[in-house]
C-alpha positions, 0 to 999 in steps of 0.5 A: 500500500502506498503512503497516503492511500487506503486499500481503494487507492483513494487518498484521504486529505486532512480537512482544514480547520477554519477559525470557527472549527478552532473556536468549537475545539477550544469550547468543547475542550474547555467544557470537557475539562470543567465537566471532568473537574465537576466529576472529580470534585463534585462537592466543590460545586454549587450544583452539588448542593442544589441537587443534593438538597433536593434529593436529586444528586443521582440526577446531577451525576447523570447529567455530569457523566453524560455531558462529559462523555458527549463533550469528549466525543465532540472533541474527538469528532472535531478532530476526526469529523464524521456525521455522528459528530454533528449530532453528538455536538448538538446533543452535548449542548442540549443536555448541558442547557437542560442541566443549567435550566434545572439547576437555576430552577432549583436554585431560585427555590433556595437562594440563601442555601445556594449562596452558602454553598457558593461560599463553602465551595469557594473556600474549599478551592482556597478562594476568599470571600471578602465581600458579602454585600456582593454575594447578596446582590448576586443571589437574587432571582433576577441575577439567576435568570440573567445568568441563565439568559447569558448562558442561553445566548452563548449556547445558541452561538455555539449551536449556530457555529456547529450548524454553520459548519455542518458540512465539516462533519458530513463531507466525504473525507475521500477527495482524490483517487489520483496517486500522490507524487510522494 
């Protein structure tokens, strides 16, 4: 078999990574890392308090594990594009958004408890909490819904980039049947 050829004689070309594909790669690598951190240190997250105080810790772990696997698979498919990668990327975004909506919905029912969990989580990570008045301003229903709105807009932008690059996932990797000159 000649270098650069498969058994059919067709040469596979690497797809060029456009700026929007690079943005998606960075986004999903970052997301996978934060997912892994939340799985390794769940009690350091405010989400853990939110879900466990509502007896929903198993649901949090379902979300966390599934979103982690989907994000990691998306990273794989961004480097090795296949049609399944398109649907996996959208599924990762969708499930992550559902988790966020559930988290905010639960958080609004117990803002003082969420505030306290946030403080405990920051201290567990070795971070200080020096401005209690800033915390009072942060933990209001309006701010929670504003954060959710910003998250929704960011998710919509990432979804747009995925759809915009749909051809990247669906185009055929076999681009030439001519033998390579090397």
